[in-house]
C-alpha positions in Angstrom: 39.6 14.9 15.9 39.5 11.5 14.3 36.3 9.5 14.3 36.7 5.7 14.5 33.8 3.2 14.4 34.3 0.2 16.7 32.0 -2.8 16.2 31.2 -5.0 19.1 29.2 -8.1 20.0 30.6 -7.9 23.6 32.8 -10.9 23.0 36.5 -11.2 24.0 37.4 -11.0 20.3 35.6 -7.7 19.9 37.1 -6.4 23.2 40.6 -7.4 21.9 40.0 -5.4 18.6 38.9 -2.4 20.6 42.0 -2.6 22.8 44.1 -2.8 19.6 42.5 0.3 18.2 43.0 2.3 21.4 46.7 1.5 21.5 47.1 2.0 17.7 45.7 5.6 18.0 46.9 6.4 21.6 48.9 9.4 20.5 46.0 11.0 18.6 42.8 12.8 19.4 40.0 10.4 18.7 36.2 10.0 19.1 35.4 6.3 19.2 31.9 5.4 18.2 31.0 1.9 19.6 28.3 0.2 17.6 26.3 -2.9 18.5 23.7 -4.1 16.0 21.0 -6.3 17.5 20.4 -9.5 15.6 17.0 -9.7 13.9 14.8 -12.7 14.5 15.5 -12.9 18.2 11.9 -12.1 19.3 8.7 -14.0 18.6 5.5 -13.1 16.8 3.6 -12.6 20.0 5.9 -9.8 20.9 5.0 -8.0 17.6 1.3 -8.7 18.1 0.8 -7.5 21.6 3.4 -4.6 22.0 3.4 -1.2 20.4 6.3 -0.9 18.0 8.1 1.8 20.0 7.8 -0.1 23.2 8.9 -3.3 21.5 12.0 -1.5 20.0 13.0 -0.1 23.4 12.5 -3.5 25.0 14.7 -5.2 22.4 17.6 -2.9 22.8 17.4 -2.3 26.5 19.9 -4.9 27.6 22.3 -3.9 24.8 22.2 -0.3 25.9 23.1 -1.3 29.4 26.0 -3.4 28.2 27.3 -0.7 25.9 27.2 1.9 28.7 29.0 -0.5 30.9 31.7 -1.0 28.3 32.0 2.7 27.7 32.5 3.4 31.5 35.1 0.6 31.6 37.0 2.1 28.7 37.0 5.6 30.3 38.4 4.0 33.5 41.0 1.9 31.8 42.2 4.7 29.4 43.3 7.9 31.1 44.1 9.4 27.7 42.3 12.8 27.8 42.3 13.0 24.0 39.9 10.0 23.8 36.1 10.3 23.7 33.6 7.4 23.6 30.0 7.3 22.5 27.7 4.3 22.1 25.1 3.3 19.4 22.6 0.5 19.4 20.8 -0.3 16.2 18.2 -2.9 15.2 19.1 -3.3 11.6 21.4 -5.1 9.2 25.1 -4.3 9.5 25.4 -2.5 6.2 22.4 -0.2 6.8 23.5 0.5 10.4 27.0 1.5 9.3 25.8 3.6 6.5 23.6 5.6 8.8 26.5 6.3 11.1 28.8 7.3 8.2 26.2 9.7 7.0 26.0 11.2 10.5 29.6 11.3 11.6 32.9 11.7 9.7 34.0 8.1 10.2 37.5 7.5 8.9 38.0 3.8 9.9 35.9 0.8 10.9 37.5 -1.6 13.4 36.3 -5.1 14.0 37.5 -8.4 15.5 37.6 -11.8 13.9 37.6 -15.3 15.3 35.8 -17.3 12.7 32.2 -18.1 11.9 30.8 -17.5 15.4 31.9 -13.8 15.5 30.3 -10.7 14.2 32.8 -10.6 11.4 30.7 -13.3 9.7 28.3 -10.4 8.8 31.2 -9.0 6.7 32.9 -12.2 5.5 29.9 -14.5 5.0 27.8 -14.8 2.0 27.3 -11.0 1.6 31.0 -10.2 1.8 31.4 -8.4 -1.5 28.1 -6.5 -1.1 29.2 -5.1 2.3 32.6 -4.0 1.1 31.1 -2.5 -2.0 28.7 -0.4 -0.1 30.9 0.8 2.8 33.4 3.2 1.4 35.7 3.4 4.5 38.9 1.6 5.4 38.4 -1.4 7.6 40.9 -2.7 10.2 40.3 -6.4 11.1 41.9 -7.7 14.2 42.2 -11.5 14.6 41.2 -13.1 17.9 44.7 -14.2 18.9 46.4 -11.0 17.8 47.6 -9.0 20.8 48.8 -5.4 20.4 52.4 -4.7 20.0 53.7 -1.5 18.5 53.6 -2.2 14.7 56.8 -1.5 12.8 56.3 -3.1 9.3 53.3 -3.0 7.0 53.0 -5.2 3.9 51.1 -3.4 1.1 49.8 -5.8 -1.5 49.0 -4.4 -4.9 47.1 -7.0 -6.8 46.7 -7.3 -10.6 47.8 -4.7 -13.1 45.7 -1.9 -11.8 47.0 1.6 -11.1 46.1 2.8 -7.6 44.8 6.4 -7.3 46.2 9.1 -5.1 43.0 9.1 -3.1 43.4 5.5 -2.1 46.9 6.1 -0.9 45.7 9.2 1.0 43.2 6.9 2.8 45.9 4.4 3.7 48.3 7.2 4.9 45.6 8.7 7.0 45.2 5.5 9.0 48.9 4.8 9.4 50.6 8.2 9.3 51.3 8.6 13.0 52.7 5.1 13.6 55.9 5.6 11.6 55.6 2.3 9.8 58.1 0.8 7.4 56.3 0.0 4.2 57.0 -3.2 2.2 55.1 -3.3 -1.2 54.5 -6.2 -3.5 52.6 -6.1 -6.8 51.2 -9.4 -8.0 50.8 -9.9 -11.8 48.9 -12.6 -13.5 51.3 -12.3 -16.4 54.7 -10.8 -17.1 54.3 -7.0 -17.0 56.4 -4.5 -15.2 55.2 -1.2 -16.6 53.6 -0.1 -13.3 56.7 -0.2 -11.2 57.7 3.4 -12.0 54.1 4.6 -11.6 53.9 2.8 -8.2 57.1 4.3 -7.0 56.0 7.8 -8.0 52.6 7.7 -6.5 53.9 6.1 -3.3 56.5 8.8 -2.9 54.0 11.6 -3.7 51.8 10.4 -0.9 54.7 10.2 1.6 54.8 6.4 1.4 58.3 5.2 0.6 58.7 1.4 0.6 61.9 0.1 2.1 61.3 -2.9 -0.2 59.3 -3.2 -3.5 58.8 -6.4 -5.4 56.9 -7.5 -8.4 55.7 -11.1 -8.4 54.2 -13.1 -11.3 51.6 -15.9 -11.3 51.3 -16.3 -7.5 48.1 -16.2 -5.6 47.3 -13.5 -3.1 47.5 -15.9 -0.1 50.7 -17.5 -1.2 52.4 -14.2 -1.8 51.5 -12.9 1.7 52.3 -16.1 3.4 55.7 -16.4 1.8 56.6 -12.8 2.2 55.9 -12.7 6.0 58.0 -15.9 6.5 61.1 -13.9 5.5 60.1 -10.5 6.8 58.8 -9.3 10.2 55.4 -8.0 9.1 52.9 -6.6 11.6 50.0 -5.5 9.4 48.9 -6.5 5.9 47.0 -4.0 3.8 45.0 -4.5 0.6 43.4 -2.0 -1.8 40.0 -3.0 -3.0 38.3 -1.3 -6.0 34.7 -1.8 -5.3 33.6 -0.4 -8.6 35.7 -2.8 -10.7 33.7 -6.1 -11.2 36.8 -7.8 -12.6 39.0 -6.9 -9.7 40.6 -10.0 -8.3 41.5 -8.4 -5.0 37.8 -7.9 -4.3 37.1 -11.5 -5.2 40.0 -12.7 -3.0 38.9 -10.8 0.1 36.8 -13.7 1.5 36.3 -15.4 4.7 39.0 -17.9 3.7 41.5 -15.1 3.1 40.8 -13.6 6.6 41.1 -17.0 8.2 44.6 -17.5 6.8 45.7 -14.1 8.3 44.8 -15.2 11.8 47.9 -13.8 13.4 48.1 -10.4 11.6 45.7 -7.4 11.4 44.3 -6.8 8.0 43.7 -3.2 6.7 41.4 -3.0 3.8 41.3 0.3 1.9 
């Protein structure tokens, strides 16, 4: 059974992302953990002063629990797939800590969230603490834009940035997410200067991990955004995937995974490994 973490703030954008995930994994056995994190600072000092901490906590998350259970019941009714299970989690914490706790408790393989700009929960990931969150959450993330409606994906664009060799483990994580969707893989490697030594290594490790690109290109001196935008103008791409090395401080992919980058990918899901 696969364990997928779905983030929600009960918005249409979050519901759309959940719907995308359910369709994406519809032929698989999955346990979907639905997480809502209550925003801090939404109660006043008098509440803290007059209520015992346990009662205050229960009072704070009461409405969210009801909303989550309503959402869970709705998903069970709408999805007759017997291989799906749903559970709900309410936490009063910051997003990073809440997700870490869940990952420590369950074998989460993927985090799914929606994106519609600065008013949505994705701002917690792609705001001022973007890099810190990605650095501290070692799980693939699937980000679904607000206007992206599910259609069976056929083509994935894998972007290999810089001159870095990608490990087998990273490809295994990617393959774990996409393996049952029979996607055609397009791969582009972006160089800051003219070097082509990694082409053979790329092709070997991709093949070893059962990822055989139907197209592979190396591009020099082009930004991440420009490369993706240009490529999808001439190819029918359904998902964009990026590898992020969260231990490499000089990694430009990590620097480029910003709110601006996500905004420019409004029409396509983004899979970050």
